[in-house]
C-alpha positions, 0 to 999 in steps of 0.5 A, spaced: 409 387 458 411 387 465 406 390 470 407 396 474 407 396 481 402 401 483 406 403 489 413 405 491 418 409 495 421 416 492 427 420 496 423 422 503 415 419 501 412 412 503 409 408 499 401 409 497 402 414 492 401 413 484 406 413 479 404 419 476 404 422 482 411 421 483 412 423 476 408 430 478 412 430 485 419 430 481 416 435 476 414 440 482 421 438 484 425 440 479 421 446 477 421 449 484 429 447 485 431 450 478 427 457 480 430 459 486 437 457 484 439 458 477 438 462 472 436 461 464 443 459 463 443 454 468 437 451 467 440 447 461 445 444 465 438 441 468 442 440 475 438 442 482 439 442 489 436 438 494 436 438 502 431 433 503 433 428 507 435 421 503 431 415 506 433 408 505 430 405 499 427 398 498 431 394 494 424 391 491 423 398 488 429 400 486 431 394 481 424 397 477 428 402 475 434 399 474 438 404 480 442 401 485 441 401 493 446 406 497 446 405 505 444 411 509 449 410 514 450 418 515 447 423 516 449 428 511 445 431 505 446 429 498 450 435 494 447 434 487 441 430 484 440 430 476 434 428 473 431 428 467 429 434 464 424 432 459 416 430 459 418 425 454 425 422 457 420 421 463 416 416 461 421 413 457 425 412 464 420 410 468 415 406 463 421 401 460 420 394 460 423 391 466 430 387 465 433 381 469 439 384 471 443 386 477 442 392 480 447 397 477 448 405 477 447 407 470 445 413 471 447 416 478 442 418 483 447 422 487 453 425 486 459 425 491 459 429 496 462 435 495 467 438 500 465 444 504 472 446 505 472 449 498 465 451 496 464 449 488 459 453 483 454 451 478 458 448 472 455 450 465 454 444 461 454 443 453 447 440 453 440 443 448 437 449 450 430 446 454 425 452 451 419 447 451 420 446 459 413 447 462 413 452 468 409 447 473 405 451 479 408 449 486 402 447 491 401 450 497 403 446 503 408 442 499 414 440 503 418 447 502 425 443 505 425 439 499 426 445 495 431 449 498 438 448 495 443 445 499 448 451 502 455 451 504 454 455 512 458 460 512 459 464 518 460 471 518 467 472 522 467 477 528 472 483 529 477 479 532 478 473 527 477 479 521 483 482 525 487 476 525 487 475 518 492 477 514 496 475 507 503 473 507 507 477 503 513 473 504 517 479 508 524 478 511 525 484 515 525 483 523 521 488 527 529 491 529 531 492 521 524 495 519 525 500 526 531 501 523 529 503 517 523 507 518 527 512 524 533 512 518 528 514 513 525 519 518 532 522 520 534 527 514 536 533 512 530 536 515 533 536 522 538 542 521 532 547 519 528 545 526 531 550 530 529 555 524 522 553 525 523 554 533 524 561 531 519 562 527 513 559 532 516 560 539 516 555 544 509 554 545 507 553 537 514 550 536 512 545 541 505 544 538 506 543 532 513 538 532 508 533 536 501 534 533 505 533 526 508 526 530 502 524 532 498 526 525 504 522 521 504 516 525 497 516 524 497 517 517 503 512 516 497 506 519 492 508 515 498 506 508 500 500 512 492 497 513 490 498 506 496 495 503 496 489 508 488 488 506 490 488 499 496 483 496 495 487 490 497 494 492 504 494 493 506 502 493 503 509 494 500 509 487 497 503 489 494 506 493 491 511 490 489 508 484 485 504 489 482 509 492 482 515 487 482 511 480 487 509 475 486 517 472 489 518 480 496 515 477 499 521 473 498 526 478 501 521 484 507 521 479 508 528 478 507 529 486 513 524 486 517 527 481 516 534 483 518 531 491 524 528 489 526 533 485 526 538 491 530 533 495 535 534 491 535 541 489 536 541 497 541 537 497 545 541 492 544 546 496 546 543 503 552 541 500 555 547 497 553 551 504 557 546 508 562 547 504 562 554 504 563 554 511 569 550 511 572 553 505 569 561 504 574 562 499 569 561 493 562 563 493 557 557 494 555 558 486 562 556 484 562 549 489 554 548 485 558 548 479 563 544 481 559 539 484 557 538 477 563 534 475 561 529 481 554 528 481 553 528 473 557 520 474 554 518 480 547 518 476 550 512 472 552 508 477 547 501 478 543 502 485 546 496 488 553 500 489 549 506 491 545 504 495 551 502 500 553 510 501 546 511 505 550 509 511 553 516 510 547 520 512 545 517 517 552 516 520 552 525 519 545 525 522 547 521 529 553 525 529 551 532 528 546 531 535 552 529 538 556 535 536 550 540 538 550 537 545 558 536 545 558 544 543 552 547 548 555 544 555 562 546 553 561 553 551 560 557 557 558 563 555 553 566 550 552 564 543 551 558 543 551 556 549 547 551 555 548 555 561 548 562 557 541 561 553 539 566 548 534 570 546 528 566 545 519 567 544 514 564 548 510 565 544 509 566 536 512 571 531 508 573 526 503 569 522 508 569 516 513 566 520 508 561 523 507 559 515 514 558 513 514 554 521 508 549 518 513 547 512 519 545 516 517 542 521 512 538 516 518 536 512 522 532 517 516 527 517 516 526 509 518 519 509 511 516 507 512 514 500 515 508 502 511 505 508 508 501 505 514 497 501 516 497 510 510 494 511 510 489 507 517 486 507 516 485 515 516 477 517 510 478 521 506 485 518 501 485 525 507 488 529 507 494 524 503 499 529 508 497 534 514 498 530 511 504 526 510 507 534 516 507 536 520 510 530 515 516 530 517 517 537 524 516 537 523 520 530 519 527 534 523 526 540 530 528 537 528 533 533 525 535 538 531 535 542 535 538 537 530 544 536 531 546 544 538 545 543 539 549 537 533 554 539 536 555 546 544 556 544 543 561 539 535 563 539 533 568 534 539 568 531 539 562 528 541 560 522 537 556 516 542 550 518 544 549 524 551 546 522 552 554 519 552 557 526 557 552 530 562 553 525 562 561 525 561 561 533 568 561 536 569 557 542 568 550 541 573 544 538 574 546 531 576 538 530 569 536 531 565 541 528 569 540 522 568 532 522 561 533 523 561 539 517 565 534 512 560 529 514 554 534 511 559 535 505 559 528 503 552 526 505 548 530 500 553 528 495 552 521 496 545 521 496 543 525 490 544 518 485 540 515 490 534 520 491 534 521 483 534 514 482 527 513 482 525 520 479 530 518 473 526 511 472 519 515 473 520 520 468 522 514 462 516 511 463 513 517 463 517 519 456 517 512 454 524 512 454 524 506 458 529 500 456 524 493 456 527 487 459 529 481 454 524 475 452 525 469 456 528 466 448 533 472 449 535 471 456 536 463 454 540 464 448 544 470 450 549 471 455 547 478 458 540 477 456 538 482 461 542 488 457 539 485 449 531 488 448 527 486 443 527 488 436 524 494 433 524 497 441 529 502 438 534 501 445 540 505 441 536 510 441 532 510 447 539 509 451 541 516 448 535 519 450 535 517 458 543 519 458 540 526 456 534 525 460 538 524 467 544 529 466 538 535 464 535 533 471 542 533 474 543 540 471 537 543 472 537 541 480 544 546 480 540 551 476 534 551 481 539 551 486 544 557 483 535 560 483 533 559 490 539 559 494 535 560 500 535 552 504 530 554 509 525 557 504 526 550 500 525 546 506 519 549 507 515 549 500 517 542 500 514 541 507 508 545 506 506 543 498 508 536 498 510 533 505 502 535 507 500 532 501 503 525 501 503 524 509 497 528 510 491 530 505 493 523 501 492 518 506 486 521 510 483 522 503 484 515 501 481 513 507 475 516 507 473 514 500 475 506 501 471 506 508 465 510 504 465 515 510 468 521 514 469 521 521 469 527 525 477 526 527 479 525 519 474 531 517 477 536 522 485 533 520 482 534 512 480 541 514 486 542 518 491 539 512 489 543 507 489 550 510 496 550 513 498 546 506 495 553 502 499 558 508 506 555 508 506 554 501 505 562 499 509 563 506 514 560 503 514 563 497 513 570 500 521 569 503 524 567 497 
């Protein structure tokens, strides 16, 4: 029997230690590393991390254990080391007779170095549990560097690197395109009631409110964009609510969106009927609203790709109204309706009830936050969103302020709920130009009704469970019109009947509510006070506070002010009906 050497080199230990000391050393290293790095499940793998520097090993010593010498040409430390897991197995390996064979690596001591660019994690191996492993005590003074597992050094990102971190969402909209879409969303039918809001709040109060709401709405829009861009899983306003407030908030947010869209549809019907009545006063507005059903019901079944092109009419009508107001104001020399001879106005607030209505009228013009997440994700360079949204709200606030100033200066405290009505009733203007602008206000609400109710109908169908699911991939391959063929057992025909009935019902209800509440200003005030404050101010700031885990002074002031104005404005809008 071949005699065992009395000294050999193991890891970073020099010669001069006995075989039993080396075995004890290996046991201590294994026990200490397992205790620090792995759980009970990971101990079954028999793996531990070693950060000790591996020195060159002598060939003569390696021959005795059947290990292959490996040159240490770099200072990199090995990632993993695999050792026998039981004392009996160690004895068999250490005391096995020496064989005359070439050094060969049958049981590798060192694993291949692992790339630090992709961190790896311990993997559970399918080895039997080692219940009888003895507990080893690490003596004092033992080399602590040998007991530490290898760890990838991760630097904490600085503030600048954290800001530069961004995801690629595959957006296709440039800075200019997103800016145009944002302005088109903000400039809506709310600008027609801006002069009335100034009449309720006066010059000082109106200017303070409209500029303040512009800054606050821009601030909350940035909050929504930052939440969306920080998490690739968040895609919509509803996803933000779910992330901040949990799954239970989804129903409330969906109902709130439905209520807002339904209110907008009612306002569109009212604007269409009022504008048509101004052009053709032979019939009352109720008659025009009922006649409008003949046009509105067929449009709600058109595909979205077709009705989306009609949104350009809304942008053209808004631009045309702005030009007509200033042309009429400068062309007429005497009051009413003239810049050269202003009407009677108020410097301050008329009364508190009117001020509450002004809250909703001003805020309704900035209610476009429901599409902010989509705009942010669709940008080619989302880092430019803040600069883009600053310009969008600056332009929208400037145009709203100019329209409010112009209308209030021209007609004073006697301004109508819709300034377009005053342009028709006042003599001395160009009738052709004003009629063109009013006809645009007739066509634009009718064309935007289907586009506005499209997401409303889709949400209601999902909530009621009558939406038609898409076909399976097999059906889409075998059927030429696979998207129109739903899976078996889904009651497609019955669901289609329910969906058609639901869309017609929503359209009829919009007309009925418009007939029962014909006051355009009251509807706009209610829409702004209730829905706009919740979606544009209270919701975004609340989500920021919940996700951040703290409430700053500015956010706290805005939350309290927003809740107060929302309640005040909603009550005032009900009292004016």
